[in-house]
N, C-alpha and C positions, 0 to 999 in steps of 0.2 A: 316494422318501422322503428323498433326500439334499438338503442345502442347496447351492445353486449361486449364485455371486456373480461379478459382473464390475465393472469400473470404467470408466465412460464418460469420465471426466476424469482427467488425469494429476495434477491439483492440486485441492484442496478448493475449494468454491465457497460463500463465506460469504454470509449473509443478515443484514440489519439492518432496524430500524424507525425511519423518520425522523419518525414522528408523536409519539414520546414527548417530553413536556415542552412541547408547544405548547398554550398556553391563551389567550393574548390574541388579540383579533381582528387586531391588527397582525402577530403571529406567523403566523397563518393566512394573512393576505394575502400575506406574504413567501413562504411555502411555495407557495401557489397560483401566484404569479408565476414562481417558480423552476421549478415543475412544468410550467407552460404553455410557458415558454421552452425547455425540454428536450423538448417535444412528448411528454410522458408517457414511454413506454419508448424513444423514438427515439434520444436522444442521452445518452451517458454523462457522468459528472462524477467529480471526486475526492471521496473520503469519508475522514474521519479516524476510525479505529476506536480509540477511547480505551482499549480493553483491549489493543491490539496495534498500536502505531504507531512503535516504535523497534527498533533492531537489538539492544538490550539489554533488561533487565527494565524495566518501566514506572517504577520508582522510581529507577533508576540514570541516570547521565549517559552520553551517547553517547561512545564512544571509538573511535579509529582501528583498534583491534585486536578489536573486537566480533565480527566475522564473517569467516571465510575465504572469499574470493571467487575464489581461484585460485592458481596457482603459475607464476612466470615461466618462459619457455622461450627468452628472448632474441629472439623474433620477434613474438609476440602483443603488441599494444598495447591491446586492448580486453577488458574483463572486465565481466560482468553482475552487478549487485548481487543478493544473495540472503540469505535469513535461514534459519538452521538451527534446527529444532525437534527436540530430543533427549529421548527417553524410554527409559531403559535402553539397550539395544543398537540400538534403532530410531532412525533419523534421517530427517527429511524436510526438503528444501531448497525453500523457497518463493521463486520469482522475485519480485523487487521492481522493478516497472516504473515506479512513480511516486514517486521520492524527493522529499522537500521540498527545494526549491532553497535552497542555502546551508547545508544541514545535514550534507552528506556530508564525512566526513574519511577519509583513506586513508593506509595505511602499507605500506612495503616492508620486510620482515623487522623489523617493529616500529618503524621510523623513519618518523615522520609526514611526509607529502609536502604541498607547497603547491598548493592549487587555483589554476588559472590558469597557473602556470609549469611545474608538474610533470604535472598531469593536469586533465581537465575531465570534467564529468558532464552527461549529457543528462537533464533532469528529466522528459521525456516517455517515455523508454525504460528508464532505469536503467543505461545503459551508461557505464562509466568508461573514458575514453581517456587513455592515457599519451603524453606527448611522445616519450619514449624507452622502448622495450620493456624490462620488467624482466628482469634476467639470469636464466639458467637456474637453477632451484632456489629462487629468491627467493619467499618467502611474501607473497601479496597479500591484505591485510585491509582492512576498511572498517567504519565506523560511520555511522549515518544515522537520520533520521526518514523515514517514508513514509506516503503516502495509498494508499487502495485504489480502483482504478477500478471504478465502479458505475453502475447505471442504475436507474430506477424499475422495479419489477416489477408495475406495474399501469398501466392507461390511464385510471384515474379516481381522484379523491380524494373521499372521502365526509366532509363536514363537518357539524357540528351547532352551532347557536347556543344554548348552554345558558342564557345570560342576554343582556341587551342589549349588554353590553361584553365578554363572555367567550364563547369557543367551544371546540370540541374537535375534534381530528382523531384518531380512535381508532387507525387503522392505515394506515401509509404504507410498504409493503414496498419494500426496496431490495435488489438482488442484485449480487454481484461479477461483473465482466466478465472475459472471457478476452481478453487483449491480447497 
């Protein structure tokens, strides 16, 4: 009679609906082409979650001090982007593997660094690489926009032609990938 729980994933796995807002036949044609090019569930792609796509609140501007991504030790030159979600005493760190190219700003102890000369970012992994390792005890922070790696969560798209020039795609499930 007791409740038992386990967690098969270390991180949450978000789900989205790509069918919302598609009404014209041209929109439906574009979706079908994209779906077929990805072979349904076979290949992933980047998704912009308009409710959560920045290192800060959606209404704020990205800043180099938005998120703590590590502390220098004088040796490590690579740090992984992550976003902290805080509720009371509970904190969850979400790894960010797909930053938007050109959106990442980084600071060492609050002093903004220059991309290209001080650091680089891999937009396919979310790894920030410094030219020179941050000194021991130096706070490494970052601000960024990011996409979510996803795939279609179905192998078929059901469409309906409501009128001659308008159609509808009621449900196109998309699920976050583990990368």
